N, C-alpha and C positions, 0 to 999 in steps of 0.2 A: 244291295250291297255291291260293290265293285271290286276288280282284282286290284293287285298290287301295281302292276305296269299300267293299267289304264288310270288308275287314281293317282298315279305319280303326275300326271300331265297337271293337276289341279294343284295351284299354289294358295295354302290357306291364308286367309286375310281378313281384314275388317274394313277395308277401304270402301269409298262410295261405290266403285264398280263392282265389287264382289256382292254388295247388298243389293245392287239392281235387280230388278225380276228377270229372270233366265230369257222370257219370251221377247222382252224389249232389247235385251243384247242381241238376240239373233235376228231381229228385225233390223236394228243397227248395222249389223254386219253385213246382211243383205243389201242394203240401201248403200254402203260404204263402198263394198266390192263393185256393184252395179257402177258407181260414180268413177271408179278407179279405172275400169274396163272399158268405159265409154270415153276416157280421157284420149285424145290423140298423142301418139307416141311424141311428135314434135314439141307438144307442151311441157318442156322439162322444168319449168317453175312449179308448173299444176301438180307434178308429181313430188317436186320437194314440198309443197303444202300437204299433200296428201301423207307424205312420210311423217312430217311434223304433227299431223293429227293423230296418227297412230302412236308415235313417240309419247305425245300428250296424253293419250288414254292409258299408256302403259305406266306413265308417271303417276297420274291419279290413282292407278291401280296398285300403285307402290311396289311394282315388278322389279326383281334385280336385273340389271342389264344383261348379266349370263343368261338369263332365263331365253330372251329373245335372241341373243347371238347363238347359242347352241341350238335351240329348235329350228333357227332359220336354215341349218344345215341339210333340212328336209328337201329344199328346193335345188339342191347340187344337180340332179338331171334336166332341170330346165335351164341352169347355167350352161351345163355342156350343150344342149341343143341349141342354145342362144348363140354360143360362141363358133358355130359353126355357118351361122347365117351369112355374115360378112363374106364368106370365102365361097358361098353356094350361091349367093344371089346374083340376080343378073342387072342389066342397066347401067349406068354411068359408075366408074369406079375411080377410087381417089388413091395416091400414095400413101401408106402409113409406114415409113422406115423402108425396109426390103420389100414390103408387101405392098399388093393393091387389091383394095377390098371394096365389096360393093356398097354404094351409098344406101341403096335400099334396105339390102342386108345389115347395116349398121343400125338404121332406124329401127328394123323389126327386132333386132337383137335388143336393142336399148328397151323397147316397148315391152317384149317378153321378161325381162330382167326386172324393170321398173314396177311393172303391175303384178308380177309373181311375187315379189318380195314384199309390197304393201299388201296385199291381198292375204299372205301366208303371215305377215306379222300380225295383222289384225285377227286372224283367226287364232293365232297363238294367245293374243291377250284374251279373247274368249274363253278358249279352254283353258287358261290358266286360272282365271277368276269365276269360273262356273263349274260346279261338281257335274259328273255324269247323271245322276238322277235328277239334277236340277234342268239340266239340257233336254232331257226326255221329256220332263214335264212342262218346259217351255214349248216344245214341239207340240204336245198334246193341247195346250191352251191356244195354239196357233191353229188348232184344226188339221194337222197334217193327220193321214189316213193312219186309223190306229194299228192296222198291219204293218205300215213302215215302223212305225215306233216300236211294236213290239219287237219287230225282228231285230230293229236298232240295240235295243235293250238286252236282248239276248245274245246278240253277237258280242257287246262289251262286257257281259257278265261271263260268258264262257271262253273267250279267247285266252284268257290267261289260263283256264282249265288245259284247253287245248295244248296251249305251249308247254305247259309243264308235263303232259303226257308224251309229247314229241320228245322232250329232253330227257325223260326218264328212259324212252325206247333209245335214243342215242347212247347213252349211258350204258344200257344193257348190251346194246351191239357192240361197243367199243370193248367192253370187259370180256366179250367171248371172240377179241381179236380182228372185229371187222373195222379195217382202215382202209376204205377205197382210195385209190390213187389214179383210177383210169375210168373211163367212161363206162366199160363194159362189166366193170364191179357195182354199177348202181342197182343191179337187180334186187337185192335184201332190202335197199333203202325204198325203192319204189314199193314193193311188197309191204312195207312197214306204212308208208304212207296209205296205201288202200285198206290197210286193216284199221288205222286209225279213222279213215273216213266212216268205214262201216260203223266202228264202235261210237263215234260221234253221233251219227244218224239214230242208233238205238240209244244213246243216251238222251238225246232230244225227244224221242218218243216216250221214253219213261217220264222225263221231267213233264212234257205235255199231259202225260195222261194222268199224273199227280195233280198237275194244277186243274184239269177239268173236273178230278174228283173232290176238289176243294172250292168249287165253284167258279172257276174261271169262264168267262163269255168271249173272250177273244180281246178284251180291253182291258189294259191294267188300271189299278183304283187310282183314281184323284187323290193325291195327298194333299190337296189345298195349293198353298204357294201364296206369293205376295201379291197383293193388288196393286196396281199401277194408279198411282195419282196423276194429275194434270202436270205437276212438278216433275215427277219422274219420268214421265213421257218427255217433258222438254228436255230434262238432262239427258236422257239417252239419245235422242236425236239430234242433239244440238251439233256434234262433230261431224255426223253422217250429213246433215244439212249442208254444212259449209262446204264438204266434199263435193256434194250435187251443185252447188254454187260454182264452184271452182271448176269442176267439169265442164258445165254449161258453158261458163264464160270462154274456157279454153277452146271449146268447139265453135264457139261463135266467131272468136276472134281469128281461129285458124281458116274457117271457111270464109271470112272477108278478106283475109289475107291472100 
């Protein structure tokens, strides 16, 4: 069972992408991201193809366009960082209106924006078409260490519990007149955060003891899952293989040039 906030990432549907086994989607995402990261920034056409592949996957998943648009806002920090590179970069400079910008900085900024946008969009398609329990099951099927999957599972399950606890504390403090406006008024807030950490640690110990008393051995039970056929493998890896081919071609052409 997952919380409301984490479950809201998943967009229910019956598309072929939704029905695809989670471990295949994870492999496809890793391969696609590797291809995008390996693409030289100067290969503008290659990034257009990568973006088209992600849009095609979103279309197969029947995701509303607004889902990608809204969730892509998470990359705003990358955009802010990239916008500073043309001004801070060295080497030859070119005039752009009233400004003179670094050529190397412009290419670096473009590379960061293009790669971050495509990779984040691909990750959004994955999280929108795969429920959290399926993702954890996919990681287990891919032989990710049980400790990592267990920690990730508990984190996802209890992030909403801790967020709600913090919200209740803020409401209680506000009802008692606590309205900080200056840095030196942050003492009660820091004390509340410390108390929340201690209570969370104690809650974790109680949950773990309850699980051990019910037979927990450190590995979450395997709930089964879909078996991947050869056709399913081919469908899952079709777009990532195209991305690898495009990245390889762009690298070879760029090296030859």
